[in-house]
Each structure stands twice: as C-alpha cells, then as structure tokens.
C-alpha positions, 0 to 999 in steps of 0.5 A: 500500499505505498502512498504518494508521499513515500510512506511504507504501510504493511499489513499482516495477520498473526495468529491469536493465542488459542481458542478452547473448543467446548463443543458440546461433544467430539464432532462439535469440537472438531468443527470448532477447531477446524474453523479457527484453523481455516482462519490461521488460528490456533485451536485447543479442543477440550475433550470434554465438559469443563466446569465454568469456574475453571475458565476464571483461572485459565491462562493463555487463551484468546476465547472459548467456543460453545454451541450447547445450551443457553444455561451453560453458555451463560455460565461460561460467559459470566466465568469469562467476565469474572476474569482478571484482565481482558474479558475474553469472548465466548463464541456462540456461533461460527468463528470469524477471522477476528477470533483466530488472528489479529491484524497488525498494521505497521506505518512508517512515514518517511516524509518528515526525514526527507521524503519527496517534497515534489510528491507532496505538492502534486498530491496537494494539487491533485 
C-alpha cells in the first residue's frame, strides 16, 4: 500500500493465543477447531466438559467456543467476565477471522525524514 508521500504501509495477520473449543461433543469440537484453523488460528479441544469455574483461572486463551445450551453458555460467559484482565469472548456461532487472528499494521512515514517534496506538492494540487 505505497502512498504518494513516501510512506511504507505493511499489513499482517498473526494468530491469536489458542481458542478453547468446548463443543458440546467431539464432533462439534472438531468443527470448531477446524473453523479456527481455517482462519490461521490455533485451536485447543477440551475433550469433554469443563467446569465454568475453571475458565476464571485458565491462562493463555483468546476465547472460548460453545455451541450448546444457553444455561451452560451463560455460566461460561459469566466465568469469562469474572476473569482478571481482558474479558475473553464466548463464541456461540461460527468464529470469524477476528477470533482467530489479530491484524497488525505498520506505517512508516518517511516525509519528515526527507520525503519527496514534489510528491507532496502534486498530492496537494490533485
């Protein structure tokens, strides 16, 4: 994404910390994990039921996927909200790219360090 004034713009996607896939059931966990991996993310399957209270202390996760009943979803959401630090999302539908990866944009503006003044003039007159 070059600009007329000599800047450098770089966009990159990086995997977030793992997303915990809770199913319910092995088939749902596998589908959840595949959806995260399809977006370049890292998925961890629970391999069974996880108590909601465990989520208040679990570290190293960027979110939790649950496709089961609303009562369990509420308990998981409350546990995630009770955590210290950032609140992690409870994903109750198909995840998207934002759940799996984070976007980084590096912009280096070279005009202040001797960029092309003629390009600045042309951009201003356009």
